[in-house]
N, C-alpha and C positions, 0 to 999 in steps of 0.2 A: 642379948641387949641387957645393959645394966639399968639400975633405977636412978642413976645420976640425972640431974637436970641438964647437964651438958652432954651432948653426944657428938661423936666425930665420925664422919663418913669419908672414906677415901675412894675416889674414882680413878682407876688406872686408865689413862687415855691411850688410844692406839697411836702407833707411830705415824707421823705425818708423811705425806708423799716425799717431801725433801729428805726426811730421815731414812726412808726406804731407799731412795735414790743414792744416798751417800753410804749405804751399807750398814747403817746403825742396826743394833739388835736390842731387844727388850732387856732391861736391867732389873725389872721388878717381877718377882714371882709371887703369885697368890697361892697361899696354902689351902688345899681343899678342905672344906667343912668347917673352917674357922675364919673369923675376920682378921686374918693376919697376913702380912706380906714379908718377903725377904728381899732386901736390896743387895745386889752382888751375891756373895756366897755366905755371909755370916751376920748381916745386920737385920734383925727381925723387929717388926713393929706390929702392935695389936690395936685395932680400932673397934668401934661399935658396929660399923658396916664397912665392907670392902666390896667394891663393884669392879668386875673385870671389864676390859674394853668391849666385850661382846654383849654386855648387859644393855638393854634398851633404855632410852630416856624415861619411858613410861614406868619401867620397873624401878629405876632409881627414885622417881617421884613417889610411886606407890609405897615403897619400903621406908624411905628416909624422910621425905618431905611432906607427903600427904597427911600423916598423923599430926604434924606441926600445924599445918593449915587448918585442919579440923579443930584443934585446940584453940588456935587463934580466933576462929569464928565463934567459939564458945566463950570468948572474952579473956583468954589467957595471953600473956606476952609470948612471942615467938620471934626468933631471929634465925635467918638462914644466911650464912656467910660463905662465900667462895674465897678461899685463901690459897695462895701458892706463888711460886716463882713465875716470872714471866715465861710464857710458853709451856706451862705445866698442865694446861687443860681446863682452866676455870671457865672460859667462854664455851668450850665444848660441853662441859658438864651442866652449865646453866642453860644451854640451848638457845643462846641469843648472842647478839653482838651489835656493832654499830651499823651493820648493813641491814637493810629492810628485808631483802629476800634471802631465804635459805633454800638452796636447791634440793636438799634432802629433808623432806618433812619429818622423817623419823628422828632427825637430830634436833628438831625444835623443842623448846620447852613445852610442857603440857598445856599451860594456859598463857594466853597473850592478852595484854591490856594495851589499848591504844590511848595515848595521852595527847590531846590537842593542846597546842601552845599558841 
């Protein structure tokens, strides 16, 4: 991890059931021991964090998000932004969506806040 005030984490989402059914294969390879991925055969990108599809929601939170929440609670500004193409896994990584029930609790975000309107 660098000392930059901006950090970028990449979460590689698992293939969806529809992608499996249509015979799609993974196109992103995570390099072992470094926060780097390779797309296809020759396009490498380095990030502050790279999380494979097997990494739990809790581990993503503990490594990349928890320290920001702690700093926020100490009075510092913090922003967590999920960015990416439609279908790229933002909702999966944030552990939430428009539906109220998530059938797999391990895919939920770590903390939930109920807002009454």
